[in-house]
N, C-alpha and C positions, 0 to 999 in steps of 0.2 A: 504494500500500500504506500502510495507516494505521500511523504510528509516533508520533503525537502524543498518546499516552495520558497522562492526568494522573499525577502522582507517586504518588497513592494507588493507582490501578489498576496501575501498574508494580510496586508493592511486592507485589502479590498474584499477578501473572501466572505466576511460576515454580511456585507452588503449584497454581494452576488447570491449568496445562499438564500437569503430572504427574498431578494428580488425575483428569483426563479421559483418561488414557492408555489406560484400558480401554473407553472410549467409552460407558460407562454409569455414571450416578450413581443409586444406589438411593434409594428414598423416605426412608429414615432419614438418609442422607447429605445429601440435599437440604434436609431440614428443619433439620438441625443447622448446615449451611453458612450458610443464610440467617440463622439466629440469631446465628452468630458474626460475619457481615458487619455485621449491624445494631448489634453491640456494639463495632465498631472505631472508636476515637476520631478517627482521622486521615482517615476517608473522608467525602466530601461526600455530600449526598443523591443527586446525579447519579451519583457513583461507586457507591453502594449499589444504585441501580436497575439500572445496567449489569451489575454483578457478579451480581445476583440473576437477571437474564435469562439469564446464562450457566449457571445451574443447572437450567434448565427442560428436563427430559428430552423433553418433547413438541416442543421447538424447540431442539435442542442447538446449540452453537456451529458455525457453518458452516465449510467448508473454508477460506474466505478469512480467517475469524477465527483459525483455527489457524495459518495462514501468517503473520498479523500477530504472533501470540505468538512464533512461531519466529524471525521477523525481529528482534523486540525482544530476545530472548534472545541471538541471535548478535551483535547490536550491542554488547552488554555483556560478551561472552565474555572479552575481554582484561582487563576490570576485575575479574573474579571470581578472586581469588587469595588466598593467605595461608592461615592456619591454619583458616579457616572455609570452605574451598573446598567442603566437602560439605554446606553449609547452604543450603537453598533460601531461608530467611528472609534470610540475609545477601545472597544474590544479589538478591533483590527490593529490599532497602533500598539496595544499591549502584545499582541501576537508577533508583530513585526519586530518590536524591541527585544523580545525574548529570543528571536531567531538571530538577531544582530545586536550584540551588546553595545556596539558603538552608537547605533540608532541615530545617525545624523539628522534624519528627516522627521523623527517622531514628534518633536516639539516645534516643528516648523509651521508657522501660521498659514503659509500659502498651501502647504500640504493638507492641513486640516480643512481649509476653505474649499479646496478641490474635492476632498472626500465628501464634504457637506453638500456640494452641488450634485455629486453622484447620488447621494442618499435621497435628495429631493426628487431627482429624475426617476429613481426607482420607486419612489413613493413608499419607502419602508421606514420612515422615521419613527422611532420609538415602538416598533412592532416586535422587536426581539425581547423575549422574556425567558424566565428560567425553564419554561416548558420546552423551548427550542433546543436547549442543551440537555434535556432529559433523555431517558432511554426510549421515549415514545416519539422521537423526531419523525415527522411525516412531511417531506419536502413537497409532496403533491397536493396539499390541502391548506387553504387559507383559513385562519380563524375568523369567525363571524362575530358581529356585535353581540353583546350580552342581551338576551331577550328576557322580557318580563316573565314571571312565573305563570304558566298556564297549564291546564290538564295535559296538553300535548304541545309540541313545539312546531314551528315552521320547518325546522330541519327534518323532523320526522315526516312531514308531508312531502318535502323535497325528495327524501330518500324513497318514499313510496312512488311518487310520480316519475322520477328519473330512473329508478331501479338500477340495473347494472350498466346503464349508459352515462352515469354521472360524470366520470372523468372526461369523456369526449364532450359532453354538454358544457361542462365548466371551461374546457379549453376553447371552445368556439365562442362562448360568452366573453371570455377574457380577451380574445383576439379582436372581436368586433367592437369591444368597448374602447379600444385604442382610439385616440383623437384622429388618427389617419382615416378612420372610417366614418367620421362625423361629417355629414353634409348639411351645411347651413341653408337658410332661406335664400341667401345670396347665390350660393352654388346652384340651387334648384331653379333659379329664375331664368337662366339661359340654358336651354336644352343642350347646346353644343358643349358648354363648359361642364354641365352636369353629366352628360354621357361620357365625356373623357375621364372624369373622376371615377365614375362607376367602372369603366373599363380598366383603369389603373388599379382600382381596388380589387377587381376580380382577378387580375394578374397576381396581385399580392396574396390573395387567398390561395391561388395555385402555387405560389412560391412556398407557402406553408404546407403544401401537399394535402390540403383539405379536399381538393378535387380528385385525389387518387383513390378514395375509398371504394367507388363503385366498380373499379376496373380490374382486369386480371393481374395476378401476382407476378406474372412474367414481365409486366411493365411497371413493376414496383408498386402496384396497387394492392388492395386488400380483398377485392371481390366480396364486399360486405354490404349487402343490400339493407340490412338493419341500420348500420352506421350511416349509410347514405340518407335514409329518411330522417334519422336523428339530426344530421347536419342541416338538412333543409328546414326542419321544424325549428331549430335553434337560430339559424340565420334569419328567420322570419322576425325575430325580436329586434333586428337592426333595420337598416334601410331596405325597403322592399324592392327598390330598383336593383340593388346589388343581389338580392335573393333571386329575382327573376333572371338577371343576367347570368348568374351562376347556374340556374335551372335550365336555361336555354342552351348554354354552352356544354355543360357536363351531363345534364339530365336528358335533354331532347336530342341535340346533335350527337353528343358522346354516347348517349344511351342507344340511339339508332345504329350508330357505327358498331357498337359492342354487341347489341342484341339481334340486329338484322344482318350484320355483315359476317364475313368468315375470316379465316386466318390471314389471307392476303391483304384484306382491308386493315386488320388490326396491326400487322407488321408495318404497313406503309404509313398509317395515319395516327395510330393510337397515342403514341408518346407526345407528338406535337399538339394533339387535341387536349391532352391532360394538362399540359403546361400553358395552354392558350397561345402557343406559337402558331397554331392553326385555328383562328376564330371561325366558328361555323354557325349555321342556323338550321331551323327545322321548317321546311316549306311544305306544309300540308294544306292548310285552309285556303280556300279560294273565295274571291268576292261573291261569286254566284253559288258556291256550295260551302256552307259553314260546317254544320254538324254532319251533313250528308257526304261523308268521305267516299263511300262506295261509288258515287257518281261524279267524282272529280273530272274536269275536262282536260287537264294537261295530259299530253301523250308522250310516250317514250317508244319510238318505233325503231325496230332493229333493221340496220342496213347490212345485209350479208356481204355486199361487195367490199365495204370498208371495215367490216367487223366493228361497227359503232352503233350507239343508240342516238337517235335524233330526238331531243327533248323540245317540245313546242307548246306554246300557249295559243290555242286556236281562236281565242276571242279576248276582248278586254275583260270580260267577266271571269275568264279563266286565270287571271293574274293571281299570284299568291298574295294574300292579304294579311296585314297585321303581323308580319313575320318579325319576331324579336331577334335582335342582333344583325338585322339585314344591312345596316350601314357600316358595320365593322367587319363583317364576315368576308372570308376569302373562298368559302365553300358552303354549299347547302346540301342537306338531305332533302331531295325533292320526291314527293309522292305523285305518281303519274300512272295513267292507264298503260300497261305494258302490251305492246303489239308486236307479234313475231309472225312473219309470213302471212300477214293480213288477218291473223287470229288474235283476238283480244283475250288476255289472261288476267285481267283485273288490276287493281291498284298494287304497285310495287314501289320500293324506295330505291333511289339512285343518287350517287354522289355527283354533284354538278359544280365545277369550279365557277366562281363568280368574278373574282378579281385576281390580278397578278400580284407579285410580292411588293410592287410599288403602289398597290391599292387602286390600280386602274381597272375599270370594268372591262371584262372580256367581250369579244364580239358576240352579238346576239343576246346579250344580257341588258335588261333595262331595270333599274332600281330607283324607286321614288320614296321619299320620306313620308311617313304617315303624319308627321307634324306633331304639334302639341296635343296632349291628351288630358283627360280629367286628372290623371295621376300617372305615376311611373314614367316621368319624363326623362329619367336617367337611362331608360331602355330605348334603344334605337329601333323602333318598329318601322317597317317599310313594306312596300309592295314590289313584287318581282314578276317580270314577264320573260319568257324564253322565245326567241325567234330562231327556230330550227338549229338549236345548239347541239353540236356533235360532241359526244363523250365516248371514251373507250368502253368496250363491252364489260371489262373488268370492274367498271364503276357501278354496276348493278349490285346492290346489297343482296346477296343471293342465298342466304340461309334457308329461306322458304320458297325460293323460286329462282332457277338458274337458266342461262342460255349458253350452250357450248359453242365452240368455234365453227361448228357446222350449221348453227342456227336452230338447234333443237332445244325446245323448252322442256324443263323437267322440274318437278317439285316433290318433296317428301310427303306433301299433303295433297291428295288428289282432288278433293272437293274444293271448288273455288271459294265458296262461302266460308268454309272452315279455315282455309288458308288466310283469307282476309281478316277474320277475327283473331286468328293466331298472331298475325303480324301486329295488329293493334294491341292485342293483349300483352305482347312483349313490352309495351310501353305503359302498362297500367301504373307503374311506379309514380308517374306524374300526378295521377289523381290522388293516390295515397299521400303524396307529399304536399299537394295544395290543401288538402283537408287538414293536415296537421299544421301547416303554416297559418291557415285561417284561425284555428283554435288558439294558436300562440298569440295572435293579435287580440282575440277576445280576452285572454289572460292579461295581456298588457294593458288594455283599456280598463278592465276591472280593477287592476292594481292601482292605477292612477286615480280613478274615480273614488274608490273606497278609501284610499289613504287621504285624499283631499277631504272627503266627507268626515274624516276623523279629526280634522283640524279646523274646518270651516264652520263658523257659528252663524245662526240666523234666527232672529226673534227670540222671545223668552216664553217658556210655557208657564212661568210664574212671575208675576209682576215684581219688579225690583231685583230679580235674580239674574245671574249671568245668562247670556243668550245660549240657546240650545245647539249642540252639535247636530248638523243636518242628518247624520246617519242615525240619530235617535228618533227621527220622524218615521212612523210606520210606512208612509208612502214611499220614502226614499229607500227603505229596506226592501220593499216590494220590487221596486225598479231594479235594484242591483243584485239582491240575493237570489232571486229566481234565475237570473242570467248566470250568476256564479255557479249555481247548482247544475245548470245545463252544461256549462263549460267543463265542470268536473266529470259529468256523465259522458260527454263526448270524448274527453281525454281517455277514459278507460275503454270506450268503444274503439277508438283509434289505436290504442295500444294492442288490442286483440287483432285488429285488422293488420297492423304491422307484423305481428307474429305469424298470422296466417299467410301473409304475403311472402315472408322470408322462408317459410317451411312448406309452401305449396308443392305438391308432387303430381297428383292425378289430375285428369281433366275436370273432375268434379271439384277439386280444390281450387283450380284456376277459375272456374265459373263462379264459385262462391266469392273469391277475392274480388273478381271484376264487379260483381253485383254490390258487394259491400263498399268497395272503393267508390263506385258511382253514387251510391246513396249517401255515404258519409261526406263525400266531397260536397254534395248539394246541401245537406243540412248544416254542415259545419261552416260553409261559406255564407249561407244566409244568416246563420247565428252570429257570425263575426260582424257582418254588416249591421244587423240589428243592435248588437251589444255596443259597438263603437258609437253608434248614433245615440243610444240611451245614455251611455257614459258621458258623452260630450254634453248632452243636455243637463245631466246631473251635476256637471261642473259649471253650469251657468255661462256667463260671459267669458269667464276664464278659460273654459273649454274651447271657446271659439278662437282664442289666440293661438297663432302658429307655435309659439314658444312652449306650448303644453302638449304638442304631439298629435292631437286628435285630427287636425286638418289633413296632415300628410297620411296618417294611418287610414283615415276614411277614404281619401282619394285613391290611395295606392292599393287598398284591398278590395275595393268595390268590384274590380274586374274579376276577382276570384269566383264570382257567381257565373262567369262566362268562360273563364279559363278551363281547358281540358273538358269542354263540353257544356252546353247550356243545361242549367240545373233541371228544368222541366223535362228535357229530353232524357237526361240521365235517370230521373226517377221513373220514367216509363220503361227504361231498360230494366230497372230493379223489379218493377211489377211483372214484366214479361218473364223475368227469371223465376219469380215465384210460381208462375203458371207452368213454366216449361217442364218442371220435374214430373208432372203427371198429365201433361197434355201432349198428344201426338199430333192430331189434326182435328180441328173443330167440326169437320164435315163427316167424321166417321161415327159409328154407333157407340164407340167406347166412351164418348164424352159423359154420358150419364153416370158411368162408374166413377168418373172424376167428381161429379157433383155429390154422389153418395159418399165418396171418400172425404170430401171437404165437410159434408154434413156431420160425419163422424167426428172430425176434428173439433167442430163447433160444440158438439154434444159433450165431449170430454172436458171442455174448458169452461162450461157454465154451470157446474154443479153448485157453485155458490150463488147462482142467480135464482134465489128463492125469496119469498116475501120477507123473511127475516133478514137475509143478507142485503137485499135491496135497500132496506130501511135502517140497517145497523149504523148508528152514528157514534158509537163508543170510540174514545180516543185509542184504546188498545187495538181495535179493529182497523181504524183508519191509518194508524202508523205501522201496521204490520206489513212486512215486505211481501207476504203471501198474497195479501189483497192487491198490492201494487202489481206484482208479477201477473196475477190472474187477470186484472183489468187490462193491462197492456196486451197480453196474449189474446184476450177476447176481442179487442178492437182489431188487431191484425187479422185474426181468423174470420171474424164477421165480415170485414171488408173483402177478404179473399173469396169467401163463399158467395157473397152478393155479386161480386164482379164476375165470377165464373157463371153464375146463374143468369146475369144480364147478357153475357156473351152467348150463352146457349140459346137464349130466346131469340137473339138476332140471327143466329145461324139457322134456327128453325124456319125463319122467314126468308132464308136463302140470301141474306145480305152478305156481300163480299167481306172476307176477313179483314182486309185493310180498312174498309169503311167501318167495320165493327170496332176496330181499335180506335179509330177517330172518335166514335160516339162515346166510348168509355174512357177517354183520355183523362178527364178530371178525376174519375174514380180510381184510375191506376196511380195517379200521383198521390192521392190520399192513402192508398194501400201502401205504397212504397215508404212514405213518411212514417206511417204507423209501424211498419216492419223494422225500420232502422232505429226508431226510438225504443222499440221493444228489445232489440239487440243491445243497445247501449245500457238500458236499465239492467238487463241480465248480467252484462259484463261488469258493471259497477258493483252490483251485489256480490258477484263472484270474487272480485278483488277485496272487498270488505271482509268476506269470510276467511281470507288468508291471513288477516292481521292478527298478531299476537298481543300487541299492546291494547288493553281494553279501553283506555281513554281515547286513543287515536281511533279505535274502532267505533266508539260512540260518536265521535266527532264526524267521521265519514258517514255514519248512518244517518245523521241529521241532514247532511247534504243530499244523500240519496233519497230520503223520504220527501224532502222538499221538491226535488226534481220530479218524483213520481206524482205527488199530489198536485203540483202545479200543472203538470201535463194533463192529468185527469180533469182538473177544473177547467183548464183551457179548452178541453174537448167535451165539456159537460153536455153540450147540445147532442153529441152522438150518444153518450151514455144515457141521457134522459130519454131520447127518442127510442132507444132500444130497450128501455126498462131495466137497465143495468143498475142504476141508482135512482133513488127518489129525490124529490126536490129538497126535502129536509137533509138528506145525506149530502147533497151538493153544498148546502149552506154550511154544514158541519165541516166539510173538507176545507172550505174557505177559512174557517176559524182555526183549523189545525195548521194551515199555511202560515197564518199570522203568528201562531204560537211558535212555529219553527223559526220564523224570522227573529223573534225575541230571544230564542236560544242561540242562534248563530251570531247575533249582534256582538256579544262580548268577545268573540273570537274572530271577528271579521278580519282584523289585520293579520292574524296568524294564517287564515285561509288564503289570503292573497300573497303574503310573504312566502308561503309554501311554494309558489310558482318560481321563486328565486330569480327574479328579473333585476339585474343590476340597475342602479339609478342612472348610470351613463346610457343605458339602453332605453329606459323609460323616457329620459330626456324631457321631463316635464317640470317647469319652474315652480308650479303650484304645490309640489310635494317636497 
């Protein structure tokens, strides 16, 4: 173990040790640290070189180096005493003096001042205490502020929510909290300036190898889909333009290259894509065809004479629309109708170069800026047209459909419809990620609004007394706590979705993930939009100020309801999926067996639908999870049964199945919503059952009960119409909701602090 560091190095080790405690040095920190090191009068050239190497985020100090630091600190623990015991600089100088008895620089005021500047840059002043030098040193974890005594702590909630991904989540939060990633209103005002900043920040993210997680280990990646979604979910706490830039480059462009391409594509492009040396975009959506990907107009026609594909936009409406990264990209993954020997094989993806290395558009390429948008002006969205652009045959991403040198088309999936959905299914990670990002922003908005409500006072409930905290008003609790409960419920639903996405194996698994991802993306994005607006209003005029974050959050996340598919279209896909497992074709005689099967499901779920249960208003019953689970299950099954029954009646009248779907469209959306809410409640209660700490368990049960009762009350029209509850029971549910608000109120700060969002990322002056 190395212990023979020079006196100069020893003088800095305490600062470096604590400075690296969060395992991440941001770009701004790194630059300033190097500057301070170079200005230290007592360091040799060799000392400066070594210290600078310890600031390199791409090659951070190894575990052995950390052990050397700890060993050096412990060797001098006994010498660190006196009035300056809490001074890291004092400890470093004591260590240096012991290593060099002459200690010429130890009492030099300029040396002390230089070390003081480094201490301030690292932000570690007075952070070292006796625990640092104890046997329980943990260089990877920062200490948190002392919290007031509560039945359970915010840290316990964070441990529950972040589970085994805590280290990665903390690393991302620490990185994007760096001032380098802070974009001011002035930066945002000019889209050209803003876009360049976002591009530079995305490159810096790639420098830290955050972009490497989704990709194969042979390219220094991790091939870790779970970590990939965790990164996206956490980046969403920062600037959303950076999040989307990251998502387009590494999720859509990189994901297509990885999931739809084969080894030849990986070898040629993967590394440059991962480092952003090859900026790319994902050109699927067309002006004339948004969600209807199957009928895209762009064509890719094989020319056997030149062994090339000719990519062409046959009309103005065939232009690729709203393409993120269009202005910065040198290459696009283009989705087009593949035509070989005059036979059309459906939509496939091809790599089409857009610009040369000097960023000049290539022949046949036309790109136009979409201009300013409601939000996300740091993302360079554009329109792209192709005028008979020729590309090599090898540029076809051919995992699911290939053309050989003789012009023969082949695919491992013979059925064209299955091939189409398999190609799109390979990109389902986008919907999973957007859903998680949406919920991250709901957490962010609630944290700001609830923390503000715990300091803002308005009016007085008793004359002559201090004005009342606005969170003590029942109406304010109703506005925020119900949304808090839903945010928690969606978190656990999304955690399960992530787990299913990571471990999917069979076709049935894949279909389930696709359905859940579509439904949760829709509900989570709508929830985020609603929550951000309500939290903005709950902060009054202060919430309207840009300095408090709601304006950017609202503008930047609003598009989530449209990203990765329109929410109403996605919910129809969910409903179709619920019917698919027992539907073959509506025209055959087997459909009545489906109706009977569904009737059986309904019959088993309404055993509690008797006169006593309908009118039971006792608190014990209303707060019982079995009542909640049964009610949610009943609503889903009842909607499924009535939907199937309606469709059967239309088919009896010989109405075309496509027209039938159109007639029941609203019914399908209601069913899909009920199904996803039911899924989230089940997963929430499952997570609670696993908890060992009884106080934390009680705290989470309150939130789950509020989510359940609030949803039942919100849909009381359905339950009353179907005689599932009585009018008196509906009133009793409302009273229990108010009771739960009063129980949650004393722990409101703990519930939002459990989201563990750093103040630098909240970026709200009012808190």
